[in-house]
C-alpha positions in Angstrom: -0.6 24.9 15.1 -2.4 21.9 17.6 0.0 21.2 20.5 0.0 18.2 22.2 -1.2 16.1 20.0 0.9 12.8 19.6 3.1 12.6 16.1 3.7 9.4 14.3 6.9 9.8 13.0 9.4 7.3 10.8 13.0 7.1 10.5 13.5 4.6 7.4 15.6 3.9 4.4 18.8 1.9 3.4 21.5 4.3 4.9 22.6 3.6 8.6 21.2 5.8 11.5 17.5 4.8 12.4 17.7 3.9 16.0 20.0 6.1 16.3 17.6 9.0 15.5 15.1 7.5 17.7 17.5 7.6 20.0 18.1 10.9 20.3 14.3 11.9 19.6 14.2 10.1 22.9 16.6 12.0 25.0 15.7 14.8 24.3 11.8 14.0 25.1 13.5 12.8 28.5 15.2 16.0 28.8 12.0 17.4 28.5 9.9 15.3 31.3 8.3 12.9 29.2 8.9 9.0 30.2 10.2 7.2 27.0 9.8 3.1 26.2 11.5 1.9 23.2 10.2 -1.5 22.3 12.7 -3.5 20.2 11.4 -6.1 17.5 15.0 -7.9 16.5 18.0 -7.2 18.7 18.1 -9.9 21.6 20.4 -10.4 24.2 23.3 -8.8 22.2 24.8 -6.0 24.5 24.1 -2.6 23.4 25.7 0.3 24.3 21.5 2.4 24.6 20.8 -0.4 27.2 23.1 1.0 29.8 22.4 4.7 28.6 18.7 4.2 29.2 19.9 2.4 32.7 21.9 5.3 33.8 18.4 7.9 32.7 16.4 5.3 35.2 14.0 3.1 34.7 11.0 5.7 35.4 11.9 7.8 32.4 13.4 5.2 29.4 12.8 1.9 29.5 14.3 -0.3 26.7 12.7 -3.8 25.9 14.6 -5.9 23.9 12.3 -8.8 22.6 13.5 -10.9 19.9 16.9 -12.8 18.9 18.8 -10.8 17.4 18.2 -12.1 13.3 15.0 -13.1 11.6 15.7 -15.5 8.4 14.5 -14.0 5.2 14.4 -14.8 1.3 14.2 -18.2 0.4 14.5 -18.8 4.0 11.3 -19.9 5.7 10.6 -17.6 8.6 11.3 -19.7 12.0 7.7 -20.0 13.8 9.6 -18.3 16.8 10.5 -15.5 15.4 7.1 -14.9 15.0 6.0 -15.2 18.2 8.2 -13.2 19.7 6.9 -10.5 16.9 3.6 -10.5 18.2 4.5 -10.5 21.2 6.2 -7.3 21.5 3.7 -5.8 19.4 0.4 -6.9 21.9 3.3 -5.8 24.7 4.1 -2.5 23.2 -0.1 -1.8 22.0 -0.8 -2.6 25.6 1.7 0.6 26.9 0.6 2.6 23.9 -2.7 2.2 25.0 -1.9 2.6 28.7 -1.0 5.8 29.5 2.1 5.7 31.1 4.5 6.2 28.1 4.5 9.7 26.1 6.8 8.7 23.3 7.1 4.8 22.3 9.8 3.5 20.2 8.6 0.9 17.8 12.2 0.0 16.7 12.8 -2.2 13.8 8.7 -2.1 12.7 9.4 -1.8 9.5 11.3 -4.4 8.8 9.1 -7.2 10.2 6.3 -5.8 9.2 8.0 -6.4 5.2 9.1 -9.4 6.4 5.4 -10.5 6.6 5.5 -10.9 10.1 2.5 -8.2 11.4 0.4 -6.8 9.1 0.5 -3.6 8.3 -3.2 -2.8 8.1 -3.4 -4.0 11.7 -0.6 -2.1 12.6 -1.8 0.9 11.1 -5.6 0.8 12.3 -4.0 0.5 16.1 -1.2 3.4 15.7 -4.3 5.8 14.1 -7.2 4.8 17.4 -4.1 5.6 19.7 -4.4 7.8 22.5 -4.1 11.5 21.1 -1.4 12.6 23.4 1.2 9.7 22.8 3.9 10.0 19.8 5.3 6.9 18.4 8.1 6.8 16.2 8.9 3.1 14.0 12.2 2.2 12.5 13.6 0.6 9.8 13.5 0.2 6.2 11.1 -0.4 4.0 8.3 1.4 5.8 5.5 0.3 4.8 3.4 3.0 2.4 -0.1 2.7 4.8 2.4 3.3 7.3 4.3 6.6 5.6 0.5 7.9 4.6 -0.8 7.9 8.4 3.0 9.3 9.2 3.4 13.3 10.8 6.6 13.5 9.9 8.8 10.6 8.0 12.8 11.1 7.4 14.3 8.8 4.8 18.1 7.9 6.0 20.4 7.8 2.5 24.0 6.2 2.6 26.1 8.6 1.1 29.3 6.5 2.3 29.8 4.2 4.9 33.4 2.9 6.6 32.1 -1.0 6.1 33.4 -0.6 1.8 37.0 0.3 3.6 36.8 -2.4 5.5 36.3 -1.1 8.6 34.2 -3.0 11.1 31.6 -1.9 13.8 32.3 0.5 16.1 32.0 0.3 20.2 30.2 3.4 20.9 29.2 4.3 17.7 27.3 1.6 16.0 26.4 -0.5 19.6 
């Protein structure tokens, strides 16, 4: 068995919990002395509980960088060029940190979304992740993980909704959903 190899992990699927699962893995990594970075491709200036939790751990252990604007137009609406620019900027930032050697685990939160929306090229992302430094772990989150990334990954977990409080009219809960 090979130990010390950086894993490529994907948390995907239509169910809730992809980012939460990545944060749990990040928390475990910090507990083992690893340095963690989470780059959030869509989340922007809203307040999320994970930002405060990461600050409590200390920037020298875990850093979360929200680099989007919160929502991205998809479907019939044309994607705003500013969202594409921010996405490309976030990707370059993440890529520089993955290759830079100062992080043991880099979480690319919501990257599966921006790939599926056509804002980032899946082949370009896959090639970069395949050639990353051997010891760096990477987690990709978001629905609709691209088949090329799934093929490349060491671990893929698909979240599936069985039951959701929203269907009963229960809104997002502080500390649970944000």
